[in-house]
N, C-alpha and C positions, 0 to 999 in steps of 0.2 A: 504494499500499500505505499502511495506516496506521502509526504511530509508537506502539510499543508502551512507555506509561508506567506506573511503578510508584509510586503515590504511597504514601509514609512517614507514618503520623500516629501519635500515641499511643492515640486511639480516634476513634469518631464518633458522639459525644455532641452533644446539643444547645450549640450555643455557634458563634459568629461564625467560628471558624477552618475549624472544619467543615462550616459550609454555604458558605464560600467553595470549600473542596475539592470539596463536591458540585457547586456550581453552575458553577464551572471543568470538572469532567469532563462534565457534559451538553451546557456549551456548545460544547466540541470535540470532540461524540461523532462527530462526519462524518469529521474528520481523524484521531484520536487514539483506539487503544484502549487504555482505562485501566483498571488493577487500583488496588487499595488494600488497605493493609497497615497492620492496629490493633495496635501491639506491645503493646498491653494490651486491654481489652475493645472490642468493635465496637461497641457503644452504639446508640440508638433509631435515628440517622439513618440507619445501615447498609439499614434495611427498604427505602428508597428505592432500593435498589441490586440488582441480581441477585447471588443467593447465591455463584456461582462467581467473581466479581470482586473478592469481599472475604475477605482471611486474617486471621484471629485470632491471636495469638500466645501472648497472656496471661503477659506480663512482670511478675514480680514487683519489689520496691522493690530499688534497689541497681544493682550493676554487672553485666551478664549479658551476658559475652562469647560465648556460644553462639548469641546471638541474631545474631551477624554472620553465621554459618554458617547459620542458617534463613533468612535473607535470602539470600543466595547461592543456597540452593536453589531458592527460588521465582524469583528475577533469571533460572536458567538454563532452569528449567522452562519457564515462561512467555514465554522468549525477548525478556527485556524489551530495550528499547533505552535508555532513560533512566530513572533513579531520580529522583524529585522528592521532597521531602524537606521537613517542616513542623515547624518550632521547634526547641528544641535536642537532646532526646533522641533523638527519629527521624535528624535530623542527624547526630548521631555515629556512630549504629547503619548508618544507609544509605550516609555516605560512605566507610565500612569495607568494608562489603559489595559498593560500587563498585569500590573497590580490588580486591578479591579477585578480581571478576567481568570488571573492566577495562570497566565499562559507566560512561558520564558521569553528574556527578549536579548535579543544579541545585537551590536550597534557596531557601524562601521565610519568609524572616525577618518573624514577622506581628507581632512588640513590640520592645521593647528589648532582652530578655532579660537582666537583670541586668546591666548594666553596670558597678556597684561591687563585685560578687560575683568573685574574682580567679581563682577556679577556673573558674569557668562561661564566664567571658572566654577563659581558656587554651585549653579544650575547644573553643572556637566557634572560634578560629584553627587550632585542629589542624584539624578537620572542614571549616571553608573552604579550607584547604589543599589538599585533596582534592576541591574542588568547582568544577565548569567557569564555574558563575554564581550570586553571590547576589543574590536579589531580594526587595527592601524593599517594604513598603508605605505608607512614610512617609519624606520626608526626614527626619523625626526617625531613624527607625531607620536610614538610611542613614548618617546622621553618625556614629553610635554605630559601626556597621561600619569607617568608615573611621579616625575620630578615636581611638577605644579598641580594638577589636578588631585594629585594623593590618591589615585586608583590604585590597590593592591595588584602588585607583579602577577600573581597567577592568573588575574581575571583580564590580563592585555596580551592580546596576540598579534602580530604581526605577519599579514596577507599581502605581499606585493600586488598591485593591481596589475590585471592581464586584459589582453585584446587578442581580437581575432586574426592570425597572421597570415590566414590565408585571405582574408578579404583587404589587408594591409601587406601588399606584398609590392617588389619592382616590377616596373613595367617597361616595355620597351621602347615604346615611340612617344614623341611630345604631340599627341595629336589634339589635347584641348589648349594647349600652350598656343598651339598653331591658329587654331581657332579664334583665340584670343591676338592674334597679330604679332604674336612672339616667337622670332625665330630661332633656330638651333644655336646660332652664334649668340644670344645674349642671355647671361647668366638669370635664374631667377632667385632671389631671396624670399622666403615665403613665412609666414606663422600663420598658425590658426588659433584664436583665442578670442572670448568676447571684449569688447571695445568697454572694457571699464578700468578704474584707475590701477585696481592692483595688479592687472596685467601688464603695467606703465609701456605702453606703446610711442609715447612722447621719446623714451631715452632709444629706442629703434630707430623713431625718423630722425633723431638727431645725429645717429651714428649714418643712417643713408645720406646726410648731410653732408658728413667730413667725408663719406667716398665719394659722392658726386665732385666734392671740390678737389678731392685729390687726383679727379682723372677717370676714375671706376664706370664704365659701361655695364648695366644691369638693371632688372626690375624689380621691385619690392612689393610683394602680393600679400597683401592683409585680409585674410580670410575670416569673416566673424562681424558680428554687429555689435551694437550697445551704445548707453547714452554718452559716450566720449567721443562719438564718431564726428559731430560738428568740430568739436576744437581739435579732433585730429584733423580733420581736413581743411580748417582755417590755417592751421600750422602748414600742411603741405602747402598752400596758395601762395601764402605768405613769404616761403622760402623758395618759390619757384620750383617744386620739384613734383608738379603735376605730371609729368611726362614720365616720370621714374616711378612713383608710388601709384599702385592701383589697390581702391577699395572693392571689394569682393563683395561683402555682403555675407548674410547668410547661405551656405552652400550645403546642395544634398547629394553632390559627387567629391566631396573628400577625398574617399578612397582612390578615386582615379585622377585628382587634380595634385594630391602630394607626391605622388611618384616623380611626379614631372618636373618638381622641385631641384635646385641644385644645392641648396642649402638652408637649413631649417632654423630658426629663430625662436627662443621664447626669453623675454627679458622681463619676467615676473618681480613683485615685490616680495610675494608669497605663493607659495605652491604645496599642495600635498604629493600626490604622486601624479604627475601628466599625462592623460593619455594622448595627447597631442604629440608628446615626445616620443613617446613608445610606437605610437602610429606612425611617425616620421623616421623613425629609425627600424621599424620591421619594413619600411620602404625602402632600406639602404641609403638614406639622406644622412650626411654629416650634419652633427649638432651645434647650437652654440646657446648656451642655458646658461641663467643668473644661478649665484650659490646660493639660493634658498631653500627651504624646506625638501623636498623629496629628490629636488633636480640632481645633485651628484650622486645620490643612489642609484638614479637612471643612468647619465650619461658617464660613462670613462671617460676624464680629462685625458684629452691629447690622445686616448685611443681610438673614440667613436665621435670624439667634440670636442669642445670647448668646455670648460666653466669659467665665468668672468663676475666679477664682483657688480652687485645689482646696483642699478643706477648711473653706471660707469659708461657713457656714449663711446667714449674714445675706446675704451678697452673692446665695446663689442665692434665697432668699427676696425680695431685692429686684426680681429680674429676672421673678420669677414671678408677682409682685405685678404690675409692669408689663404683662404679655402679660395677666395674668387681665383687667385693667381696660379694656383696650384691642381689640376684637375685629378690627377694620381693620389694625391692626400684625400682629397673628395672622395675618391673610388676606395681608397684602404678604409677609411673611417666609415664608409656609408656598408661596405661589407662587416666590419666587427661590428658595427651598431644591432644590424640583423642578426648575425650571429647570439648575440647579448641577448635580444629580446624574445628568441627562439629557446634560449637556455633556460632564462628566469622570467618572462614577463607573458607567457601564453595565458590566454583565458582558460583552458582547459584546466590547468595547474591550481589557479587560483580557485575554480570550479571545486575542483575536488579538496579543498582543504577546508572553505565554508561547508561543504556536505560533513566533512567532520565534525565540524562544528556543530553544525546541527544534530547530528546523530548523537554527541557528547551530551548536550542540554537536556535532550529528551530522554536518556537513559535512565533507569531507576538508580537511586542511591543505592 
């Protein structure tokens, strides 16, 4: 008989956390009957699921204790065995619903979750006290759990995020880039991330400015959308980068587009374990990423790419320049990245470890 798991998220909009939840659901489809609750809006990724498996609560801002009762109704009606929460607000409501229903809770901490914010740390401690197992996606996040949130060591386990390495794989030709007017002779530097402050696209644009002034010929492709878009577009216009930078918006062909990049960048100020990094590495693309969160656990510095200090656009520009000038280095790093992902970051391995946790928390004492 399948284990019945209720995943609790804020929504299923396009993002790394949400994509991982879907990948985990599909990877465990033979052994786990999964349902997903979206506390806010379901989002575009929900279309990949059967409508009967997704519940949308429509939470508004602020504390809404009635949500606990709504979750409890779903848990009882669907005869849920395990509640699996993702990030702080779902963890808070899901852990209390688990307490009400007598159902064990597993939580995945997808990032650092504001370790300097005392109120949020306190809430995480309460939620974790009502949780059977807290899974972190990096050792950096595990350290926050143990040292700051004071979660007992035996309750914390690290499972590295995984991706579908068949979907994200190297491709031969540049069909999409050619359709966008980019020829084979023009290197493309790309990133896939929401246009939000924590992703710090402005540092990448400043690096782009340094490179163009130094005479480098390339295109910078920003895939993703968000509240920072207008500010970033204004910067591009002001600095005369219109012929270099391409704002691609949200794309649904990322597995086809990313393999055509020459360099992948991620200039975030904070991260858990970025799925976009793993996807690019799986596509055999060399990486330049900032030294934050789980990035150094994903990117092997000077082997699969380069790790640079956050916010330092000169360092970003220097490493992009190094890769643009050396096609052989790009190839070696790309191949090493693909091998690293195949060895450590496949979704199948992550799914097996989650299944072990589900089975363990259901096992009679």
